PyMOL Python script that loads the backbone (N, CA, C, O; Angstrom):
from pymol import cmd

cmd.read_pdbstr("""\
ATOM      1  N   UNK A   1      13.680  -5.478   4.593  1.00  0.00           N
ATOM      2  CA  UNK A   1      12.400  -5.204   4.383  1.00  0.00           C
ATOM      3  C   UNK A   1      12.676  -3.729   3.541  1.00  0.00           C
ATOM      4  O   UNK A   1      13.501  -2.877   3.872  1.00  0.00           O
ATOM      5  N   UNK A   2      11.929  -3.683   2.587  1.00  0.00           N
ATOM      6  CA  UNK A   2      11.849  -2.501   1.829  1.00  0.00           C
ATOM      7  C   UNK A   2      10.578  -1.668   2.124  1.00  0.00           C
ATOM      8  O   UNK A   2       9.560  -2.196   2.570  1.00  0.00           O
ATOM      9  N   UNK A   3      10.684  -0.238   1.835  1.00  0.00           N
ATOM     10  CA  UNK A   3       9.496   0.529   1.912  1.00  0.00           C
ATOM     11  C   UNK A   3       8.908   0.581   0.536  1.00  0.00           C
ATOM     12  O   UNK A   3       9.539   0.931  -0.462  1.00  0.00           O
ATOM     13  N   UNK A   4       7.714   0.225   0.552  1.00  0.00           N
ATOM     14  CA  UNK A   4       6.903   0.177  -0.786  1.00  0.00           C
ATOM     15  C   UNK A   4       6.131   1.563  -0.865  1.00  0.00           C
ATOM     16  O   UNK A   4       5.888   1.964  -2.003  1.00  0.00           O
ATOM     17  N   UNK A   5       5.778   2.225   0.045  1.00  0.00           N
ATOM     18  CA  UNK A   5       4.757   3.551  -0.036  1.00  0.00           C
ATOM     19  C   UNK A   5       4.795   4.041   1.088  1.00  0.00           C
ATOM     20  O   UNK A   5       5.241   3.335   1.993  1.00  0.00           O
ATOM     21  N   UNK A   6       4.324   5.448   1.394  1.00  0.00           N
ATOM     22  CA  UNK A   6       4.012   6.036   2.790  1.00  0.00           C
ATOM     23  C   UNK A   6       2.521   6.694   2.173  1.00  0.00           C
ATOM     24  O   UNK A   6       2.404   7.180   1.048  1.00  0.00           O
ATOM     25  N   UNK A   7       1.541   6.591   3.091  1.00  0.00           N
ATOM     26  CA  UNK A   7       0.447   7.264   2.968  1.00  0.00           C
ATOM     27  C   UNK A   7      -0.549   7.384   4.182  1.00  0.00           C
ATOM     28  O   UNK A   7      -0.575   6.530   5.068  1.00  0.00           O
ATOM     29  N   UNK A   8      -1.323   8.429   4.176  1.00  0.00           N
ATOM     30  CA  UNK A   8      -1.876   8.884   5.248  1.00  0.00           C
ATOM     31  C   UNK A   8      -3.500   8.216   5.250  1.00  0.00           C
ATOM     32  O   UNK A   8      -4.276   8.190   6.206  1.00  0.00           O
ATOM     33  N   UNK A   9      -3.722   7.700   3.867  1.00  0.00           N
ATOM     34  CA  UNK A   9      -5.123   7.368   3.544  1.00  0.00           C
ATOM     35  C   UNK A   9      -5.569   6.141   3.973  1.00  0.00           C
ATOM     36  O   UNK A   9      -5.144   5.173   3.342  1.00  0.00           O
ATOM     37  N   UNK A  10      -6.539   5.880   5.155  1.00  0.00           N
ATOM     38  CA  UNK A  10      -6.545   4.491   5.806  1.00  0.00           C
ATOM     39  C   UNK A  10      -7.470   3.460   4.623  1.00  0.00           C
ATOM     40  O   UNK A  10      -7.475   2.230   4.666  1.00  0.00           O
ATOM     41  N   UNK A  11      -8.018   4.079   3.874  1.00  0.00           N
ATOM     42  CA  UNK A  11      -9.094   3.131   2.842  1.00  0.00           C
ATOM     43  C   UNK A  11      -7.854   2.669   1.717  1.00  0.00           C
ATOM     44  O   UNK A  11      -7.806   1.498   1.339  1.00  0.00           O
ATOM     45  N   UNK A  12      -6.929   3.624   1.254  1.00  0.00           N
ATOM     46  CA  UNK A  12      -6.018   2.815   0.529  1.00  0.00           C
ATOM     47  C   UNK A  12      -5.072   2.004   1.039  1.00  0.00           C
ATOM     48  O   UNK A  12      -4.617   1.095   0.345  1.00  0.00           O
ATOM     49  N   UNK A  13      -4.667   2.206   2.250  1.00  0.00           N
ATOM     50  CA  UNK A  13      -3.971   1.372   3.091  1.00  0.00           C
ATOM     51  C   UNK A  13      -4.602  -0.101   3.342  1.00  0.00           C
ATOM     52  O   UNK A  13      -4.040  -1.196   3.369  1.00  0.00           O
ATOM     53  N   UNK A  14      -5.618   0.161   3.471  1.00  0.00           N
ATOM     54  CA  UNK A  14      -6.392  -1.149   3.742  1.00  0.00           C
ATOM     55  C   UNK A  14      -6.668  -2.018   2.340  1.00  0.00           C
ATOM     56  O   UNK A  14      -6.587  -3.246   2.374  1.00  0.00           O
ATOM     57  N   UNK A  15      -7.007  -1.289   1.071  1.00  0.00           N
ATOM     58  CA  UNK A  15      -6.947  -2.022  -0.027  1.00  0.00           C
ATOM     59  C   UNK A  15      -5.734  -2.716  -0.219  1.00  0.00           C
ATOM     60  O   UNK A  15      -5.625  -3.930  -0.391  1.00  0.00           O
ATOM     61  N   UNK A  16      -4.550  -1.622  -0.167  1.00  0.00           N
ATOM     62  CA  UNK A  16      -3.565  -2.271  -0.801  1.00  0.00           C
ATOM     63  C   UNK A  16      -2.961  -3.604  -0.002  1.00  0.00           C
ATOM     64  O   UNK A  16      -2.376  -4.551  -0.527  1.00  0.00           O
ATOM     65  N   UNK A  17      -3.305  -3.392   1.608  1.00  0.00           N
ATOM     66  CA  UNK A  17      -2.760  -4.698   2.160  1.00  0.00           C
ATOM     67  C   UNK A  17      -3.553  -5.838   1.958  1.00  0.00           C
ATOM     68  O   UNK A  17      -3.037  -6.952   1.861  1.00  0.00           O
ATOM     69  N   UNK A  18      -4.893  -5.634   1.880  1.00  0.00           N
ATOM     70  CA  UNK A  18      -5.540  -6.843   1.183  1.00  0.00           C
ATOM     71  C   UNK A  18      -5.181  -7.459  -0.091  1.00  0.00           C
ATOM     72  O   UNK A  18      -5.312  -8.643  -0.402  1.00  0.00           O
ATOM     73  N   UNK A  19      -4.748  -6.573  -0.732  1.00  0.00           N
ATOM     74  CA  UNK A  19      -4.350  -6.969  -2.108  1.00  0.00           C
ATOM     75  C   UNK A  19      -3.126  -7.658  -2.256  1.00  0.00           C
ATOM     76  O   UNK A  19      -2.967  -8.626  -3.000  1.00  0.00           O
ATOM     77  N   UNK A  20      -2.145  -7.071  -1.438  1.00  0.00           N
ATOM     78  CA  UNK A  20      -1.013  -7.654  -1.278  1.00  0.00           C
ATOM     79  C   UNK A  20      -1.223  -9.118  -0.662  1.00  0.00           C
ATOM     80  O   UNK A  20      -0.650 -10.061  -1.207  1.00  0.00           O
ATOM     81  N   UNK A  21      -1.954  -9.310   0.357  1.00  0.00           N
ATOM     82  CA  UNK A  21      -2.166 -10.690   1.024  1.00  0.00           C
ATOM     83  C   UNK A  21      -2.705 -11.452   0.073  1.00  0.00           C
ATOM     84  O   UNK A  21      -2.211 -12.550  -0.183  1.00  0.00           O
ATOM     85  N   UNK A  22      -3.888 -10.937  -0.641  1.00  0.00           N
ATOM     86  CA  UNK A  22      -4.187 -11.718  -1.953  1.00  0.00           C
ATOM     87  C   UNK A  22      -3.352 -12.543  -2.838  1.00  0.00           C
ATOM     88  O   UNK A  22      -3.654 -13.584  -3.423  1.00  0.00           O
ATOM     89  N   UNK A  23      -2.113 -11.810  -2.828  1.00  0.00           N
ATOM     90  CA  UNK A  23      -0.995 -12.287  -3.907  1.00  0.00           C
ATOM     91  C   UNK A  23      -0.134 -12.876  -2.821  1.00  0.00           C
ATOM     92  O   UNK A  23       1.060 -12.823  -3.116  1.00  0.00           O
ATOM     93  N   UNK A  24      -0.393 -13.428  -1.638  1.00  0.00           N
ATOM     94  CA  UNK A  24       0.576 -13.972  -0.577  1.00  0.00           C
ATOM     95  C   UNK A  24       2.042 -13.292  -0.598  1.00  0.00           C
ATOM     96  O   UNK A  24       3.132 -13.864  -0.624  1.00  0.00           O
ATOM     97  N   UNK A  25       1.740 -11.806  -0.577  1.00  0.00           N
ATOM     98  CA  UNK A  25       2.946 -11.020  -0.207  1.00  0.00           C
ATOM     99  C   UNK A  25       2.657 -10.610   1.226  1.00  0.00           C
ATOM    100  O   UNK A  25       1.563 -10.197   1.612  1.00  0.00           O
ATOM    101  N   UNK A  26       3.667 -10.750   1.928  1.00  0.00           N
ATOM    102  CA  UNK A  26       3.631 -10.111   3.627  1.00  0.00           C
ATOM    103  C   UNK A  26       3.888  -8.729   3.320  1.00  0.00           C
ATOM    104  O   UNK A  26       4.752  -8.244   2.590  1.00  0.00           O
ATOM    105  N   UNK A  27       3.082  -8.239   3.931  1.00  0.00           N
ATOM    106  CA  UNK A  27       3.237  -6.663   4.332  1.00  0.00           C
ATOM    107  C   UNK A  27       3.155  -6.161   5.674  1.00  0.00           C
ATOM    108  O   UNK A  27       2.331  -6.724   6.394  1.00  0.00           O
ATOM    109  N   UNK A  28       3.748  -5.336   6.110  1.00  0.00           N
ATOM    110  CA  UNK A  28       3.968  -4.697   7.552  1.00  0.00           C
ATOM    111  C   UNK A  28       3.679  -3.234   7.219  1.00  0.00           C
ATOM    112  O   UNK A  28       4.250  -2.574   6.351  1.00  0.00           O
ATOM    113  N   UNK A  29       2.538  -2.757   8.184  1.00  0.00           N
ATOM    114  CA  UNK A  29       2.415  -1.514   8.093  1.00  0.00           C
ATOM    115  C   UNK A  29       2.918  -0.732   9.233  1.00  0.00           C
ATOM    116  O   UNK A  29       2.358  -0.870  10.321  1.00  0.00           O
ATOM    117  N   UNK A  30       3.856   0.029   9.114  1.00  0.00           N
ATOM    118  CA  UNK A  30       4.664   0.809  10.280  1.00  0.00           C
ATOM    119  C   UNK A  30       3.970   2.059  10.474  1.00  0.00           C
ATOM    120  O   UNK A  30       3.391   2.601   9.533  1.00  0.00           O
ATOM    121  N   UNK A  31       3.996   2.648  11.870  1.00  0.00           N
ATOM    122  CA  UNK A  31       3.784   3.863  12.391  1.00  0.00           C
ATOM    123  C   UNK A  31       2.410   4.110  12.440  1.00  0.00           C
ATOM    124  O   UNK A  31       1.901   5.224  12.556  1.00  0.00           O
ATOM    125  N   UNK A  32       1.787   2.976  12.344  1.00  0.00           N
ATOM    126  CA  UNK A  32       0.052   2.951  12.602  1.00  0.00           C
ATOM    127  C   UNK A  32      -0.517   3.606  14.084  1.00  0.00           C
ATOM    128  O   UNK A  32      -1.504   4.333  14.194  1.00  0.00           O
ATOM    129  N   UNK A  33       0.222   3.227  14.994  1.00  0.00           N
ATOM    130  CA  UNK A  33      -0.070   3.857  16.466  1.00  0.00           C
ATOM    131  C   UNK A  33       0.492   5.230  16.675  1.00  0.00           C
ATOM    132  O   UNK A  33      -0.026   6.008  17.477  1.00  0.00           O
ATOM    133  N   UNK A  34       1.702   5.581  15.859  1.00  0.00           N
ATOM    134  CA  UNK A  34       2.188   6.973  16.097  1.00  0.00           C
ATOM    135  C   UNK A  34       1.297   8.191  15.187  1.00  0.00           C
ATOM    136  O   UNK A  34       1.197   9.403  15.378  1.00  0.00           O
ATOM    137  N   UNK A  35       0.686   7.251  14.077  1.00  0.00           N
ATOM    138  CA  UNK A  35      -0.018   8.180  13.205  1.00  0.00           C
ATOM    139  C   UNK A  35      -1.501   8.548  13.750  1.00  0.00           C
ATOM    140  O   UNK A  35      -2.122   9.573  13.468  1.00  0.00           O
ATOM    141  N   UNK A  36      -1.976   7.390  14.675  1.00  0.00           N
ATOM    142  CA  UNK A  36      -3.270   7.684  15.324  1.00  0.00           C
ATOM    143  C   UNK A  36      -3.118   8.657  16.728  1.00  0.00           C
ATOM    144  O   UNK A  36      -4.067   9.295  17.185  1.00  0.00           O
ATOM    145  N   UNK A  37      -2.035   8.651  17.198  1.00  0.00           N
ATOM    146  CA  UNK A  37      -1.899   9.242  18.479  1.00  0.00           C
ATOM    147  C   UNK A  37      -1.439  10.678  18.158  1.00  0.00           C
ATOM    148  O   UNK A  37      -1.558  11.532  19.036  1.00  0.00           O
ATOM    149  N   UNK A  38      -0.857  11.039  16.804  1.00  0.00           N
ATOM    150  CA  UNK A  38      -0.949  12.372  16.540  1.00  0.00           C
ATOM    151  C   UNK A  38      -2.076  13.317  16.148  1.00  0.00           C
ATOM    152  O   UNK A  38      -2.057  14.542  16.031  1.00  0.00           O
ATOM    153  N   UNK A  39      -3.231  12.291  15.945  1.00  0.00           N
ATOM    154  CA  UNK A  39      -4.314  12.971  15.588  1.00  0.00           C
ATOM    155  C   UNK A  39      -4.821  13.133  14.219  1.00  0.00           C
ATOM    156  O   UNK A  39      -4.288  12.383  13.402  1.00  0.00           O
ATOM    157  N   UNK A  40      -5.681  13.893  13.791  1.00  0.00           N
ATOM    158  CA  UNK A  40      -5.922  14.055  12.351  1.00  0.00           C
ATOM    159  C   UNK A  40      -5.131  15.000  11.559  1.00  0.00           C
ATOM    160  O   UNK A  40      -5.456  15.311  10.413  1.00  0.00           O
ATOM    161  N   UNK A  41      -4.108  15.456  12.150  1.00  0.00           N
ATOM    162  CA  UNK A  41      -3.374  16.484  11.276  1.00  0.00           C
ATOM    163  C   UNK A  41      -2.336  15.838  10.145  1.00  0.00           C
ATOM    164  O   UNK A  41      -1.661  16.566   9.418  1.00  0.00           O
ATOM    165  N   UNK A  42      -2.297  14.630  10.093  1.00  0.00           N
ATOM    166  CA  UNK A  42      -1.675  13.820   9.149  1.00  0.00           C
ATOM    167  C   UNK A  42      -0.356  14.066   8.875  1.00  0.00           C
ATOM    168  O   UNK A  42       0.103  14.117   7.734  1.00  0.00           O
ATOM    169  N   UNK A  43       0.314  14.233   9.960  1.00  0.00           N
ATOM    170  CA  UNK A  43       1.669  14.662   9.999  1.00  0.00           C
ATOM    171  C   UNK A  43       2.682  13.593   9.672  1.00  0.00           C
ATOM    172  O   UNK A  43       3.660  13.781   8.949  1.00  0.00           O
ATOM    173  N   UNK A  44       2.327  12.307  10.341  1.00  0.00           N
ATOM    174  CA  UNK A  44       2.960  11.218  10.285  1.00  0.00           C
ATOM    175  C   UNK A  44       2.321  10.234   9.211  1.00  0.00           C
ATOM    176  O   UNK A  44       1.169   9.834   9.379  1.00  0.00           O
ATOM    177  N   UNK A  45       2.935   9.916   8.308  1.00  0.00           N
ATOM    178  CA  UNK A  45       2.352   8.939   7.321  1.00  0.00           C
ATOM    179  C   UNK A  45       2.779   7.388   7.624  1.00  0.00           C
ATOM    180  O   UNK A  45       3.937   7.118   7.944  1.00  0.00           O
ATOM    181  N   UNK A  46       1.774   6.398   7.502  1.00  0.00           N
ATOM    182  CA  UNK A  46       1.996   5.008   7.613  1.00  0.00           C
ATOM    183  C   UNK A  46       2.918   4.614   6.533  1.00  0.00           C
ATOM    184  O   UNK A  46       2.724   5.078   5.410  1.00  0.00           O
ATOM    185  N   UNK A  47       4.100   3.645   6.793  1.00  0.00           N
ATOM    186  CA  UNK A  47       4.714   2.908   6.076  1.00  0.00           C
ATOM    187  C   UNK A  47       4.406   1.517   5.841  1.00  0.00           C
ATOM    188  O   UNK A  47       4.159   0.734   6.758  1.00  0.00           O
ATOM    189  N   UNK A  48       4.424   1.109   4.238  1.00  0.00           N
ATOM    190  CA  UNK A  48       3.985  -0.045   4.190  1.00  0.00           C
ATOM    191  C   UNK A  48       5.500  -0.712   3.608  1.00  0.00           C
ATOM    192  O   UNK A  48       6.077  -0.261   2.618  1.00  0.00           O
ATOM    193  N   UNK A  49       5.944  -1.730   4.333  1.00  0.00           N
ATOM    194  CA  UNK A  49       7.148  -2.399   4.267  1.00  0.00           C
ATOM    195  C   UNK A  49       6.889  -3.856   3.858  1.00  0.00           C
ATOM    196  O   UNK A  49       6.019  -4.573   4.351  1.00  0.00           O
ATOM    197  N   UNK A  50       7.796  -4.215   2.851  1.00  0.00           N
ATOM    198  CA  UNK A  50       7.621  -5.552   1.850  1.00  0.00           C
ATOM    199  C   UNK A  50       8.825  -6.102   1.963  1.00  0.00           C
ATOM    200  O   UNK A  50       9.796  -5.345   1.968  1.00  0.00           O
ATOM    201  N   UNK A  51       8.983  -7.251   2.053  1.00  0.00           N
ATOM    202  CA  UNK A  51      10.198  -8.437   2.128  1.00  0.00           C
ATOM    203  C   UNK A  51      11.021  -7.839   0.439  1.00  0.00           C
ATOM    204  O   UNK A  51      10.352  -7.496  -0.536  1.00  0.00           O
ATOM    205  N   UNK A  52      12.310  -7.850   0.476  1.00  0.00           N
ATOM    206  CA  UNK A  52      13.124  -7.517  -0.787  1.00  0.00           C
ATOM    207  C   UNK A  52      12.486  -8.155  -1.753  1.00  0.00           C
ATOM    208  O   UNK A  52      12.071  -7.532  -2.729  1.00  0.00           O
ATOM    209  N   UNK A  53      12.274  -9.815  -1.590  1.00  0.00           N
ATOM    210  CA  UNK A  53      12.212 -10.744  -2.456  1.00  0.00           C
ATOM    211  C   UNK A  53      10.821 -10.486  -3.133  1.00  0.00           C
ATOM    212  O   UNK A  53      10.532 -10.953  -4.234  1.00  0.00           O
ATOM    213  N   UNK A  54       9.959  -9.678  -2.359  1.00  0.00           N
ATOM    214  CA  UNK A  54       8.567  -9.559  -3.016  1.00  0.00           C
ATOM    215  C   UNK A  54       8.300  -8.107  -3.830  1.00  0.00           C
ATOM    216  O   UNK A  54       7.337  -7.779  -4.524  1.00  0.00           O
ATOM    217  N   UNK A  55       9.116  -7.611  -3.595  1.00  0.00           N
ATOM    218  CA  UNK A  55       9.164  -6.084  -4.029  1.00  0.00           C
ATOM    219  C   UNK A  55       8.828  -5.816  -5.199  1.00  0.00           C
ATOM    220  O   UNK A  55       8.020  -4.887  -5.236  1.00  0.00           O
ATOM    221  N   UNK A  56       9.172  -6.336  -6.430  1.00  0.00           N
ATOM    222  CA  UNK A  56       8.939  -6.195  -7.683  1.00  0.00           C
ATOM    223  C   UNK A  56       7.315  -6.495  -7.885  1.00  0.00           C
ATOM    224  O   UNK A  56       6.583  -5.721  -8.502  1.00  0.00           O
ATOM    225  N   UNK A  57       6.895  -7.642  -7.317  1.00  0.00           N
ATOM    226  CA  UNK A  57       5.286  -7.823  -7.443  1.00  0.00           C
ATOM    227  C   UNK A  57       4.409  -6.951  -6.741  1.00  0.00           C
ATOM    228  O   UNK A  57       3.267  -6.707  -7.131  1.00  0.00           O
ATOM    229  N   UNK A  58       5.012  -6.392  -5.530  1.00  0.00           N
ATOM    230  CA  UNK A  58       4.308  -5.512  -4.704  1.00  0.00           C
ATOM    231  C   UNK A  58       4.342  -4.195  -5.557  1.00  0.00           C
ATOM    232  O   UNK A  58       3.306  -3.534  -5.499  1.00  0.00           O
ATOM    233  N   UNK A  59       5.336  -3.709  -6.325  1.00  0.00           N
ATOM    234  CA  UNK A  59       5.174  -2.608  -7.121  1.00  0.00           C
ATOM    235  C   UNK A  59       4.313  -2.581  -8.238  1.00  0.00           C
ATOM    236  O   UNK A  59       3.730  -1.555  -8.586  1.00  0.00           O
ATOM    237  N   UNK A  60       4.205  -3.706  -8.834  1.00  0.00           N
ATOM    238  CA  UNK A  60       3.129  -3.756  -9.867  1.00  0.00           C
ATOM    239  C   UNK A  60       1.520  -3.767  -9.353  1.00  0.00           C
ATOM    240  O   UNK A  60       0.610  -3.234  -9.989  1.00  0.00           O
ATOM    241  N   UNK A  61       1.360  -4.448  -8.137  1.00  0.00           N
ATOM    242  CA  UNK A  61       0.289  -4.127  -7.344  1.00  0.00           C
ATOM    243  C   UNK A  61      -0.111  -2.483  -7.048  1.00  0.00           C
ATOM    244  O   UNK A  61      -1.231  -2.034  -7.292  1.00  0.00           O
ATOM    245  N   UNK A  62       0.941  -1.724  -6.515  1.00  0.00           N
ATOM    246  CA  UNK A  62       1.039  -0.326  -6.480  1.00  0.00           C
ATOM    247  C   UNK A  62       0.670   0.307  -7.769  1.00  0.00           C
ATOM    248  O   UNK A  62      -0.131   1.241  -7.769  1.00  0.00           O
ATOM    249  N   UNK A  63       1.067  -0.025  -8.592  1.00  0.00           N
ATOM    250  CA  UNK A  63       0.984   0.770 -10.160  1.00  0.00           C
ATOM    251  C   UNK A  63      -0.332   0.317 -10.295  1.00  0.00           C
ATOM    252  O   UNK A  63      -1.003   1.337 -10.453  1.00  0.00           O
ATOM    253  N   UNK A  64      -1.177  -0.813 -10.322  1.00  0.00           N
ATOM    254  CA  UNK A  64      -2.722  -1.250 -10.289  1.00  0.00           C
ATOM    255  C   UNK A  64      -3.487   0.023  -9.569  1.00  0.00           C
ATOM    256  O   UNK A  64      -4.409   0.664 -10.072  1.00  0.00           O
ATOM    257  N   UNK A  65      -2.882   0.243  -8.254  1.00  0.00           N
ATOM    258  CA  UNK A  65      -3.802   1.023  -7.545  1.00  0.00           C
ATOM    259  C   UNK A  65      -4.037   2.518  -8.011  1.00  0.00           C
ATOM    260  O   UNK A  65      -5.059   3.195  -7.893  1.00  0.00           O
ATOM    261  N   UNK A  66      -2.666   2.891  -8.638  1.00  0.00           N
ATOM    262  CA  UNK A  66      -2.525   4.070  -9.147  1.00  0.00           C
ATOM    263  C   UNK A  66      -3.423   4.234 -10.334  1.00  0.00           C
ATOM    264  O   UNK A  66      -4.233   5.153 -10.460  1.00  0.00           O
ATOM    265  N   UNK A  67      -3.240   3.384 -11.093  1.00  0.00           N
ATOM    266  CA  UNK A  67      -4.211   3.268 -12.316  1.00  0.00           C
ATOM    267  C   UNK A  67      -5.565   3.333 -12.072  1.00  0.00           C
ATOM    268  O   UNK A  67      -6.228   4.035 -12.836  1.00  0.00           O
ATOM    269  N   UNK A  68      -6.218   2.651 -11.014  1.00  0.00           N
ATOM    270  CA  UNK A  68      -7.518   2.464 -10.519  1.00  0.00           C
ATOM    271  C   UNK A  68      -7.970   3.900  -9.889  1.00  0.00           C
ATOM    272  O   UNK A  68      -9.140   4.252 -10.035  1.00  0.00           O
ATOM    273  N   UNK A  69      -6.973   4.791  -9.136  1.00  0.00           N
ATOM    274  CA  UNK A  69      -7.222   5.905  -8.739  1.00  0.00           C
ATOM    275  C   UNK A  69      -6.978   7.168  -9.715  1.00  0.00           C
ATOM    276  O   UNK A  69      -7.251   8.312  -9.352  1.00  0.00           O
ATOM    277  N   UNK A  70      -6.459   6.875 -10.945  1.00  0.00           N
ATOM    278  CA  UNK A  70      -6.750   7.655 -12.052  1.00  0.00           C
ATOM    279  C   UNK A  70      -7.846   7.414 -13.084  1.00  0.00           C
ATOM    280  O   UNK A  70      -8.127   8.128 -14.046  1.00  0.00           O
ATOM    281  N   UNK A  71      -8.420   6.250 -12.691  1.00  0.00           N
ATOM    282  CA  UNK A  71      -9.469   5.945 -13.641  1.00  0.00           C
ATOM    283  C   UNK A  71      -9.221   5.242 -14.679  1.00  0.00           C
ATOM    284  O   UNK A  71     -10.178   4.969 -15.403  1.00  0.00           O
ATOM    285  N   UNK A  72      -7.949   4.780 -15.022  1.00  0.00           N
ATOM    286  CA  UNK A  72      -7.764   3.914 -16.064  1.00  0.00           C
ATOM    287  C   UNK A  72      -7.568   2.753 -16.020  1.00  0.00           C
ATOM    288  O   UNK A  72      -6.835   2.173 -16.821  1.00  0.00           O
ATOM    289  N   UNK A  73      -8.272   2.115 -14.941  1.00  0.00           N
ATOM    290  CA  UNK A  73      -8.104   0.618 -14.910  1.00  0.00           C
ATOM    291  C   UNK A  73      -9.162   0.165 -13.688  1.00  0.00           C
ATOM    292  O   UNK A  73      -9.667   1.006 -12.945  1.00  0.00           O
ATOM    293  N   UNK A  74      -9.410  -1.163 -13.584  1.00  0.00           N
ATOM    294  CA  UNK A  74     -10.083  -1.721 -12.737  1.00  0.00           C
ATOM    295  C   UNK A  74      -9.238  -2.759 -12.135  1.00  0.00           C
ATOM    296  O   UNK A  74      -8.191  -3.182 -12.624  1.00  0.00           O
ATOM    297  N   UNK A  75      -9.918  -3.229 -10.752  1.00  0.00           N
ATOM    298  CA  UNK A  75      -9.020  -4.035 -10.134  1.00  0.00           C
ATOM    299  C   UNK A  75      -9.248  -5.466 -10.460  1.00  0.00           C
ATOM    300  O   UNK A  75     -10.318  -6.060 -10.335  1.00  0.00           O
ATOM    301  N   UNK A  76      -7.964  -6.025 -10.954  1.00  0.00           N
ATOM    302  CA  UNK A  76      -7.854  -7.270 -11.215  1.00  0.00           C
ATOM    303  C   UNK A  76      -7.441  -7.352 -12.803  1.00  0.00           C
ATOM    304  O   UNK A  76      -7.037  -8.388 -13.329  1.00  0.00           O
ATOM    305  N   UNK A  77      -7.586  -6.235 -13.410  1.00  0.00           N
ATOM    306  CA  UNK A  77      -7.197  -6.242 -14.884  1.00  0.00           C
ATOM    307  C   UNK A  77      -5.659  -6.287 -14.934  1.00  0.00           C
ATOM    308  O   UNK A  77      -4.881  -5.869 -14.076  1.00  0.00           O
ATOM    309  N   UNK A  78      -5.366  -6.903 -16.161  1.00  0.00           N
ATOM    310  CA  UNK A  78      -3.844  -6.875 -16.324  1.00  0.00           C
ATOM    311  C   UNK A  78      -3.278  -5.607 -16.606  1.00  0.00           C
ATOM    312  O   UNK A  78      -3.955  -4.823 -17.272  1.00  0.00           O
ATOM    313  N   UNK A  79      -2.264  -5.303 -16.251  1.00  0.00           N
ATOM    314  CA  UNK A  79      -1.603  -3.807 -16.682  1.00  0.00           C
ATOM    315  C   UNK A  79      -0.776  -4.199 -17.683  1.00  0.00           C
ATOM    316  O   UNK A  79       0.107  -5.054 -17.615  1.00  0.00           O
ATOM    317  N   UNK A  80      -1.192  -3.341 -18.898  1.00  0.00           N
ATOM    318  CA  UNK A  80      -0.464  -3.379 -20.164  1.00  0.00           C
ATOM    319  C   UNK A  80       1.010  -3.616 -20.042  1.00  0.00           C
ATOM    320  O   UNK A  80       1.713  -3.665 -21.052  1.00  0.00           O
TER     321      UNK A  80
END
""", "prot")
cmd.dss("prot")
cmd.show_as("cartoon", "prot")
cmd.util.cbc("prot")
cmd.orient("prot")
């Protein structure tokens, strides 16, 4: 497995894992319980792990997420 991204943003992680599942990419979010136990100081980000064979497709979805956050795209639009 390869690490795709680290984040403390539960909304982003929820969107990302749902989007990955929609593309039939298995994702595992690690450190969820540790992150919850440490409280709200956000010292321990959660890691999204992907099978190596799916990494390039997952990176495209991650790029889509960054485009949406930047206001340069909408979900489901093809990425130039």
